[in-house]
N, C-alpha and C positions, 0 to 999 in steps of 0.2 A: 504494500500500500504506500503510495507516494506521500511524502510529508505535506502537511497542510500549508498552503501558501500564506505568508504573513499578511495581515491586513495592511492596506495602504495607510500612510500617515493622514490624520484628519485635516480638514481644511484649515483649522486654526493654526496647525503647525506651519503650513505653507504661507498663511497670512503673516505669521510672525517673521518668517524669513524675508518676505517681501518688505515688511516694515523695517527690518534691520538693514536691508540693502540700501534703502533710501536714507535712513538715518546716518549710516556710514558714508553714503554719498554726500550728504549735507556737510558732515564734519570734515571729511578729507578734501572737499572742494576748496576749503579755505585754510586748512591746517598748515600746509607747507609754506604759505605766504603770510602767516599771522605776524611774525616779527618784522618782516619787510614792510607790510602794510602799516603797522604801527610806527615804524621808523619813518616812513614816507609821510605820515601824518604830523611828524615833528615831535616825536616823543623821546628823542635823544638816544643815548647809548644803552641805558639800563632799563628804562620802563618797558620797552617792548618785550624783552625776555622775562622780566619779572611778572608782567601781566599774563603772558603766555603760560608761565609756570603756575600762576594762580588758577588759570582755567583747567589745566591738566590735574592739578591737585584737587580741585572741587569734583571733577568728573570721577576720580578714582577713590576719593575719600567718602563722599556723600552717599554712595550706594549702601553703606552700612546702615544709614538711617532711612533713606528713601525706599530701600527694599522692604523694610518693616512696614512703612506706611502703605506701600503697594499691597502687601499681604492683607492689610486691614480694610482698605477701601476698594480693592479689586484691581486687577491688571488693566482692564480696559479704561477705567476712569483715570488711572495713573498715566497711561500712555497718551490719552487725550490731553491731559494737563501738560505732559512732557513736551509734546510737539507744539502746543500753543506757546509754551515758554521758549522753546528753541526758535520758533519763527520770530517771536518778539526779540529774542537775543540777537539773531542775525540782522534784523532790521536796525537795532541799536548800533551794531558794529558798522553798518554802512551809512547810517544817517549823518555822521559828521560831513561826509562828502555830498550825499544826496540832498540833505535838508539844511545842514549847517553852514554850507558855503566853504568848507575846508578844501584846500587843494593839496593833492599829493605831489611831493617834490621828487624828481627823478633820482636824486642823489641823497642818500641818507646822511644826515649831519649828526654830530656829537651833541650839539646843543638842543635843549628842550624849547621848542617854539609853540607847541600846541597849548591852547588855553584851557581853563577849567571846564568849560562846557564839553570840549572834546574828550577830556579825561573822564568826565562824568558819564557820558553816553557809552564810551568804551567799557568802563567798569561795570555799568549796568548790563551791557551786553554779555560780558564775561560771566557775571553772576547768573544771569538768566540761562545761558547756554550750559554752565556748569550744573545748575540745579536740574534743568530739564534733562540733560544728558544722563544724570545720575539715576533717573527713574527708568530710562530705557534698558540699560544693561540687565538689572535684576528681573524686569518684567519679561523681556524677550527670552533670556536664557532660562528663566523659570517656566515659560510656556513651552519651550523646546523640551525641557526635562519632563514636564507633565504630560506631553502628548507623544513622547517617543515610544511608549510601550516597552516591549522587550528588545527594541533595536536602538538603544541609546547611543551606541558607538556610531552607527550609521547616521543617526539623527544629528549628532553634534558634528560629524565630519561634513555633512551638507551645510550645516549652520556656519562653520568656520570658513567653508568655501564661499558662502554668500557674503560674509564679512569682507573678504578680500576682493570679491567682484564689486561690491559697493565702493570699496576704497579705490579701485581702478576707475570705476565709472565717475566717481566724484572728482578725482584728479583730472580725468580727461575732459569732463564737462567744464570744470573750472578753467582749464587751459584755453578752451575755445572761447569762453565768455570773456576772460580778461584780455586775451589778445585782440579781440574785436571791439570790446566796449570799455576797457580800462580795468585796473586792478580791483576797484570796489565792486565790480560785477560778480566777483566770486561769492559775495554774500547774497546776490540775487539767486544764484544757483543753489546755495544752501537753503534759502527761504523756499524755493520751489520744491526741493527735495523734502523738506520738512512738511510742506503742505500736502504733497502726494502721500507721505507716510500718515499724516493725520486723516486724510480721506480713507485710506486703506483701513485704518483702525476703526473709524466710525462706521463704515459701510460693511466691512467683511470680518472684522475680528470678533471672536466670541470668547468669553471667559473659559479657560481650559478646564476649570472645575465644574462648569455648568452641567447639570444632569447627573453628577456623581453623588455618591452618598456623602452625607455630612460627616465631618471628622468627629471622633469620639468626644464626649462631653469633657473628659479629663485632659484633652489636649488643648493647651492654651497658646494663643498667639502672643508673641513677644510685643510688649509696648515699647514706645520710644524710650521711656524711662528705663525699662529693663535692658534695652540695647546699650544705653549709656553706662549702666551699671556693669554689664558684661564687658564692655570695653575697658573699664577700669580693672576688672578682675583679670582679663587677658593680659593687659599691658603690665600688670603687677608681676606677671610671670617673667622673671629676669631672662630665662632662656629664650622665650619667644620675642621679648623686646629687643634683645641683642640680635636675634636672627633677622628681625626687620631691618636693623641698621646694616647688617652684613649684606643682605640681598638688595638694598637700595643702591649699592655701587653699580650693579648692572643697569638698573633703571636710570641712574644718573647719566650714564653714557648714552643710553637709548634716547633720552630726552634731547640730546644734542643734534639729532636728526632734524629737530624743529627749532633749534636755537642757534648753535654755532654754525652748522652747515649752511643754512640760508644766509646768515650774516657774511660768512666767508665768500659764498658765491656772489652775493650782491655787491659787496664792498671791495672785493679783491679781484675776482675772476671775470665776471661779466656785468655789464650795465643792466642787462635785462635777462637774467637767468630763468630758464624754464624749470623752476624747482619742483613744480607739480609733476612734470614728466620725469625728472631725474629720480624723484622718490618713489615712482612706480616700481622701481627695482625691488622694493620691499615686498609688496603683495605678490609680484610676479614670482619671486624666489619661493615664497611660502606656498603658492598654488602648485608650482611645478615640483617642489622638492619635499613637501611635508610628508607625503606617503613614503618616499624613499628613505628619508632620515628616520622615520618611525620604524620601518621594517629593519633597517640595517643596525640602528643604534638603540632600538626600543628596549633591549634587555640590559643596557648599560645602567649601572647604579645611578640613582637620581643625582647624588652629590657630584659624581664624576661627570655626568652630562651637563650639570649646571656649571662646573668648572670649565669644561670645554667651550661652552657657549660664551662664558665671560672672557676667556682667552681670545676667542674669535673677535668679539666686539672691541677688545682692547687693541688688537692688531689692526682693526679697521680704522682706527684713528691715526696710527703712525704711518699708514701707506700714503697719507697726504703730504708727508715730508718729501717724498721722491720728486714730484714735479717742481718743488721749490728750488732744487739745486740743478734742474735740467737746463740746458742751453735755451735761452729765451724765456724761461720761467713758466709760471702756471697758466699764462694766457696764450701760450704757443698752440696754434691749431693742430689737432691730431687727425691725420687722414682727411683734412679739409672738412671735418664734421663739427667738432666742438673743441674748445680749449682743453688742454690736457688736464688742467685743474678740475674742470667739470667732469671729465671722464673718470678721474680718480674718485671724485665725490660719489658718482654713481656706483663705483666699485665698493666704496665705503658703505653705502646704503645696503647693497646686496650682501656684504659680509655681516652687517648688523642683523639682517633677516636670518641668515644662517645661525648666528648666535642665538637669536630668538627661538628658532626651531629646537635647539638643544636645551634651552633654559626654561622657557615660559611654562609649558605644561608640566615639566618635571618638578617645578617649584611647588605646585599644589600637592604633588605626590610626597615630596619631602616634608612639607609642613604637616600633612595628614599623618605621616609616620611618627613625627615628633610630638604631636599633640597628646595630652594625657588621655588615657583610655576613657571612652565614653563622652569625650568632649571634642572629638575630631571636627564635627560640623561647626561648632562654635569658633574654633581656631581658624578653620578654613574661611569663615566669613570675613576674616581680617587679612586674607592673603594678598589683597590688592594694596594694602598700606605701603609696601615698599615702592610701588609705582608712584603713589602720591608723594612719598618722601623724596624719591629720586627726582621727580618733576619739580617740586617746590625748591629744592636745592639746586638742581641742574640749570634752571633758568638764569637766576642772577649770577651764579658762579660761572656758567658758560659765557655769559656776557663779559664778566671780568677777565676770563682767560683770553677772549678775543680782543677786547679793547685795551687792556693794560699790559698784555704779554705779547700776543701775536702782532698787534698794531702799534706797539711801542716804537716811537721814532719813525713811523711810516711817512712817506711822502705822498701827498695827494696829487694825482695826475690831472691833466686837462679834461680827461674823460669823466672825472669824478671818482675813479677807482683809486685804491691805495696801493702804493708800491711798498711792500713789506720788507723789512730787514730780514734776510733769510734765516739768520740765527734765531731771531725772536719768534718768527713764524714756526720754525721747527720746534722751539722750546714749548710753545703752546700745545702743539699736537702731541709732543712727548709727555707733557703733564697729563693730558687726558688719557693717554695710554697707561701711564703709571697709576692713575686712579683705578683703572680696570684691573691691573695686575695686583694692586693692593687689595682689591675686592676678592680676587682669586685666593690670595694668601689668607685673608680673613675667613673665607669659606672653609679652607683646609683646616685652619686652626680651630674654628668653631666646631666643625664636624668631629675632630679628634677630641675636643673638650666634652662635647655632649655624650660621646661614647664612653667616656670615663666618669660621667656624672649622670646616672639614670634620672629620668623625669620623675618629678613629684606631682601629686594631684594639685589642681588649682584650688585655693581656699574658697570656700563658699560662705 
């Protein structure tokens, strides 16, 4: 007798994937140009990266709270609220140009020339995008989990593929919009994607728990107060708090894809770099190599896989030293296609994606294994905190590395680009590499330490 054919995924599963595709399209249509856009608005050397860091920090920290709220009010209502906030946030980001009369300058200056109204609208946009985006992640991943049935592996494989398709779509649509209508048009693309996602939720999305039996009476949903108390309890666990700091090193370097690399391209290599196209190397690598890496290296111990990934991302920084000392420098055309500096940045982004393939998923496995027995779910709920920490630190520190180390004593050319002192530029990239290698050493030391100090239950 032939085995029973598995039931197809329900409509809500596919609706959630379509929603995620457009949400990712919205975000990545503007993410690669955030620091450049804020710099062209006149926010100087440090505010663009600092505000970009705040955005990433909100998106990866707030799901701890927003996920709890979504469980209480329902995923559909939460997603509707999320996309209303996202649409308003993208509107705020573009409004200094569209409504406030601000003009984007082609060459990013060190001085702050933007006024208080511009800062106010941008800050409002970042808060709205951060809060709205924090609802999407737990709602969509929760829907996938609840509708996957017995095929969770396949369900999440499709889901992660959709994320990367959305990333490619957003970057491509953003490129078309900004090259035809100006840089602020990337927020039009983001608003349009958020609107399509909102319509999808309103018209097609159904609560994944609808029609199922109610949970037992003795199962209580966590309140926001309970979440805050749990956060205190988890972070009082010294082993776990230290692990968060150790893992933030990888995410510090990852955040430079959206901080140092755009600044370097815009201010040193090209006057009008296609950062959105260059950073497509990240989702392309993940789409084409995720299955291969999983098959070949899936049995590698989590800590070893995380170390390999962090070594790769460390080396991705130092490869940018090579064109600095080439004849003609970083702006030398390579094969009449792109400046060699831009080609190496694309290589950097691709290497970072390989590092992500070795590190990201295995981090959850490692945290789950370290968590006290019976509290694995609680600790995994805080697994995104290293991303928030890495982003919050990576923005301003990345700006410092570029402005005060790489660009030290640089000469401004007639084109507006900076001619860097080779030794200073190389020092900046080497510092970023050593941050990653220090993270590798700290992972090894931490893993050895926890093996010699068995976990103790979290106090209740």
